[in-house]
Residue, then its C-alpha position, 0 to 999 in steps of 0.5 A: x291494389x292488385x296488379x291485374x284489375x281486369x281479371x275478376x273470376x279465374x278458375x285456373x292459374x293457366x287461364x289467369x296467366x293467359x289473360x296477361x300481356x307478354x310484357x307483364x308476364x316477363x315481369x312476373x317471371x323475373x320475380x321467380x327466376x331473376x332473369x327475363x330470357x323467355x320471350x314466348x307467351x306460352x313459355x312464360x305461362x308454363x314457367x310461372x305455373x311450374x314455380x307455383x306448385x308443390x314445394x316451390x309454391x311454399x318457397x314463394x309464399x315464404x318470401x311474402x311479408x306478413x301483410x302480403x301473407x295476410x292478404x292471401x289468407x283473408x281471401x282463401x279463408x274468406x266467404x268466397x269473395x275477392x280481395x276487398x281493399x276497404x275491409x283489409x285496410x280496416x283490419x290491418x291499417x294499410x294495404x299490402x305491397x303490390x309493387x311500384x309505379x310512377x305517379x300516374x300509375x304507369x310503369x308498374x313493377x309487380x311484387x311477389x303478391x301479384x303472382x297470387x292475385x289476378x284482379x281481385x281473385x286468386x285462381x281456384x286451383x291455386x287456392x286449393x293448393x294454398x289452403x293446405x298450408x296457409x294458416x287462417x288469418x287473425x281474428x277481428x276484435x273491437x278495441x274499447x276505451x274502458x269504463x271512463x272517458x276523459x273530459x277532453x278528447x285529443x284530436x290529431x289533424x294531419x294536413x299538407x303544408x303547400x309551402x313546405x310540401x310536407x305533411x304536418x300533424x297538429x293536436x288539440x283538445x276537444x271538450x266532450x259532453x257525456x249524456x247518460x241516456x239509460x237513466x233519461x230514456x225511461x223518463x223521456x218515454x213517459x214524458x213524451x207519451x204524456x205530452x201526446x196524451x195532452x194533445x200538445x204534439x202537432x205534426x204536418x198532415x202531409x209528412x207527419x213530421x213535427x214543426x219548430x214549436x212542437x220540437x221545442x215543446x218536446x225538448x222541454x219535457x225531456x231529461x236535460x233537454x235536447x243534446x245541444x241547447x238552444x245556443x248551440x243549435x243556433x246558426x252563427x251566419x257570417x257574410x257569404x257563409x252557408x251554415x246548417x245549424x245543428x237543430x233538434x235531435x232527441x226531440x225529433x227522434x221521439x216524434x218519429x219513434x212514437x209513430x213508428x212504435x205505434x204508440x201514437x197515430x196521426x189524427x188531423x194535425x196532432x198525434x193521439x195515443x193509441x191503445x199500445x201507447x196507453x199500455x206503454x204508460x202502464x207497463x215498465x218503461x224498459x218494456x216500452x223502449x224494447x218494443x219501440x226499438x224492435x218496431x223501429x228496426x222494421x219500420x219503412x216509413x222513415x229513412x234516417x239518411x233524410x236527416x243528412x240535410x246537406x246531401x240532396x237528391x234523396x227524393x223523387x228519382x233518387x228515392x228509388x235508388x235508396x236501399x231498404x232501411x231495415x237491412x241497414x239497421x240490422x247490419x249496424x244492430x248486429x255489430x252493436x250487440x257485440x259491444x261490451x256492456x258498460x265500456x266506451x267505444x270510439x265511433x271511429x273504432x266501431x266503424x272500422x270494426x264494421x268494415x273489418x268484419x265485412x259487415x258492409x251495407x249500402x245507403x243507395x244503389x245509385x249515388x249519381x242521384x245524390x249531390x251537395x250544393x249543385x247536381x253537376x259539380x257536387x254529384x256524389x257519383x264521382x269516384x271517392x265522393x260516395x265512400x264509406x266515410x261519406x255515406x255509410x258513416x253519416x247514416x251510422x252516426x244518425x241512427x246511433x245518435x238520434x235513435x239508438x241513444x234516444x231509446x237509452x240503448x247507448x250512452x253518448x259522448x259528443x262535441x260541437x260538430x263544427x269543432x270536429x276535424x272535417x273528412x269531407x273537404x275534398x268534396x265539391x261544394x263543401x267549402x263553407x260547410x262547418x260540418x256535413x251532418x249534425x251528427x258529426x259531433x258523436x265521438x264515443x258511445x257505450x252499450x247500456x244494460x238497458x241496451x242489452x235488454x232491448x237488443x235481446x242479449x238479456x231476458x231481464x232488466x233491473x232499472x237503476x232506482x228512480x228518484x222522484x223529486x218530492x215537490x208537492x204538498x197535498x192539503x186536506x182541503x184537496x188542494x195540490x200545491x207545488x213546493x220547493x224547486x218546482x215541478x217536472x213538466x211531465x208531472x205537470x201534464x199529469x196534474x192537468x189531466x186529472x185535476x183542476x188548475x187554479x194557478x201556475x202552482x196550485x191544482x184542486x182535486x175535482x170529481x168532475x175533472x177526474x170523471x172526465x179523465x176516467x171516461x177518456x181512458x186514463x186510469x186513476x191509479x197512475x194519478x194516485x201514484x204520482x201524488x203518493x211519490x211526489x208528495x212531501x208528506x203522506x196523503x191526508x185522510x180526506x184526500x185518500x177518502x176522496x180518491x177511494x170514493x171516486x174509485x168506487x164510483x168509477x168501478x160501479x158501472x161496466x161498459x159491456x159494449x153496444x147492443x141492439x134493442x128488439x121489440x116483441x109483439x107481446x111480453x109472452x113472446x119476449x119471455x119465450x125467446x129469452x128463455x129458449x135454449x137456442x136463443x137465450x145465449x145471445x139475448x136478455x130481457x130489457x123490459x116486458x116486451x124488449x130484448x137486448x142483443x149484443x151487436x157481436x152476437x146478432x148473426x148468431x141470434x138471427x140464426x137461432x131465431x129461425x130455428x125456433x120459427x121466427x125471423x127478424x126483418x131488417x129495419x127500414x132505413 
């Protein structure tokens, strides 16, 4: 760290040096002259200042090692901030040499770098001189794994051996599960919206969050289920253990996304589809997923960090200290957009890149409100308890794993979170925790072509060919029979909406059932598409004729909206008003003495009626 930490804003080198005690000035002067003959503060300041100008300054600069030169270059060519240790280490892998001290931080001996830095800043006048010859620092780059990931991830664990007083490094293989979400997400979107459409997604009236039964129902319709299966999600409790089970990820995300995207809204204890949700079922899945992502970026109804169950204090007083979610998401999304499409990136590398590029964000303005296990001892306000890897990385893992992946923007490679090396052992109250969050198992991800489209990097998206399993036999007697390996849950939901269920594997086309679905706003075209794409054989002529007849009957009438009926004193007056140039645009005859006025035209009708000498009294209540 910089030698003099109390000086943070120094306009000139003169002022910076005058703020340092004589003993420390002597140490700095000795770096330049090799002796400490000067004793007066004014002489020491003048002597150091003289050596930090012109050619002599270049000579001092030349004596710095590469890492020290990089520290100077980062600050003077930066955006105006001082030295940031986290950002520097993220980019260069280690701190520059600031000098030495004893084990307690005393008896410091500064390095040459301390002649440039005072606190975390370089004096403005010194900075101007350095800018004339100090080159810009190296750029940042995101390192990628490549097109293919191994089946196992090599984990290196470094621990201190208290018996030998040495650091020991061990390695082991971590089995990876790869989930290609670009293919799954479009089908998942349709399946979840269908499930909501069928009235099977219940949520809490107070929190709008799903319960265990609903999460299980959603997981059942998702491609490949949730990220972790039932057995992996179950907690294995041993005596005295505190263990947070992994729980649901994708299924929870879909309940939240459906509401945030305005595809569904709460009606009592259940979610119902909105007009936007109905539209999402009709348009391309990629467009629906893009819409969902854009709206998720802006929503303030849900904070992903609330899903880090082990970290308490996020409600009540603590909620006031939490930062705006939109800013956090945008910071992550901007760097996600810099990932190459189709290339695997380690999460640890992505996190490093976020820091190295200075793209920091805060989860809370007051970490003193957050705690693990117990508010006093487990408080995260203590130094080292709210570092980047504890708060920001947990938030990033949750956003990427639970929401970005669920929408198909990234494919993910993950492991059992309890097998991933812990980075939180130093925190009080975590002795019995096998993982700090259910998302700790996220190892790597890759940006998909769908993700590039959702992020606005491309204007068009060509989805991979969707292969439908042909599992239905549609018979001439209007029966629909499941054949082969069985029917997808999302397809079964569609059949339940449009056809009469006879048994677990048989449905029957029924005109009244279809009329009921059409009246509820479900288009007949989507039902016909399911039959045609899932049927093993072409639809029989009797079935095609049946569907044509229902289509014709459903298109024979049109709802023009609600109208008000107005009775005239006689048929002559009704004809007069219906044909007058001032009123005929807003009404029409509906019998000998009756006029029909659309409700949205009522005000205009009344104004026109007065112009021809009549008035319509308000109806007695």
